[in-house]
C-alpha positions in Angstrom: 0.0 0.0 0.0 1.2 3.4 -0.9 0.2 6.8 0.5 -0.9 9.7 -1.7 -1.1 13.2 -0.4 -4.1 15.3 -1.4 -1.7 17.4 -3.5 -0.4 14.3 -5.3 -3.9 13.0 -5.9 -5.2 16.4 -7.1 -2.3 16.7 -9.5 -2.8 13.2 -10.8 -6.5 13.7 -11.3 -5.9 17.0 -13.0 -3.4 15.3 -15.3 -5.9 12.6 -16.3 -4.7 9.8 -14.0 -7.2 6.9 -14.1 -7.7 6.6 -10.3 -10.9 5.2 -8.8 -11.9 6.9 -5.5 -13.3 4.7 -2.8 -15.0 6.5 0.1 -15.3 4.1 3.0 -17.1 6.5 5.4 -20.6 6.1 6.7 -23.5 7.5 4.7 -24.0 10.3 7.2 -20.4 11.4 6.7 -20.7 11.3 2.9 -23.9 13.5 3.2 -21.7 16.3 4.7 -18.9 16.2 2.1 -17.4 14.0 -0.5 -15.0 13.9 -3.4 -16.6 14.0 -6.9 -17.0 10.7 -8.6 -16.1 8.6 -5.5 -17.7 5.2 -5.0 -19.1 5.0 -1.5 -18.8 1.6 0.2 -18.9 1.8 4.0 -16.0 0.1 5.7 -18.0 -2.7 7.3 -19.3 -3.8 4.0 -15.9 -4.1 2.2 -15.6 -7.9 2.6 -19.0 -8.3 0.8 -18.0 -6.0 -2.1 -14.5 -7.4 -3.0 -15.6 -8.4 -6.5 -16.9 -4.9 -7.2 -13.8 -3.3 -5.6 -11.4 -5.4 -7.8 -12.8 -3.6 -10.8 -11.9 -0.2 -9.5 -8.1 -0.4 -9.8 -6.0 1.7 -9.5 -7.8 2.6 -6.3 -7.5 5.5 -3.8 -9.2 4.8 -0.5 -10.2 7.5 1.8 -12.0 8.2 5.0 -12.2 11.2 7.4 -8.6 11.3 8.7 -7.0 8.4 6.9 -6.9 5.9 9.7 -9.8 3.6 8.7 -8.6 3.8 5.1 -5.2 2.5 6.0 -6.8 -0.5 7.6 -8.9 -1.1 4.5 -5.9 -0.7 2.2 -4.0 -3.4 4.2 -7.1 -5.7 4.1 -7.5 -5.2 0.3 -3.8 -5.9 -0.2 -4.2 -9.2 1.8 -7.0 -10.1 -0.6 -4.7 -9.7 -3.6 -5.7 -6.3 -4.7 -2.4 -4.7 -5.8 -2.9 -1.1 -6.9 -4.3 0.4 -3.8 -3.4 3.9 -2.4 -4.4 5.5 0.8 -5.3 9.2 0.8 -3.0 10.5 3.6 -4.9 12.6 6.1 -8.3 11.7 4.5 -10.9 14.1 3.3 -10.1 16.4 6.2 -6.6 17.0 4.8 -8.0 17.3 1.3 -10.3 20.1 2.6 -7.3 21.8 4.2 -5.0 21.6 1.2 -7.3 21.5 -1.9 -10.9 22.6 -1.1 -10.9 24.9 1.9 -14.6 25.7 1.2 -15.6 22.1 1.7 -18.0 21.4 4.5 -16.4 19.7 7.5 -17.3 17.7 10.5 
């Protein structure tokens, strides 16, 4: 598992990188703020969605602060999913560095 900073992810997306975004937060969190085009699969349902997730590579996983997403990235790697990145600092850091107008919680 590799880490991507929000600036690295933003730059990659701006340059046309083919990343899929996986938001593992709860629905109430996603209702407050989210990244455009992200697929939302709550953390506790990840084991049931592995076949769907395998289709999303290369994959950037994120949560609120980047802690839950690290756990999910390790789990996905153990399941044989190779191209997985964690968004370092989560959506909170994204808001700090890329979208300061984003709603927060």
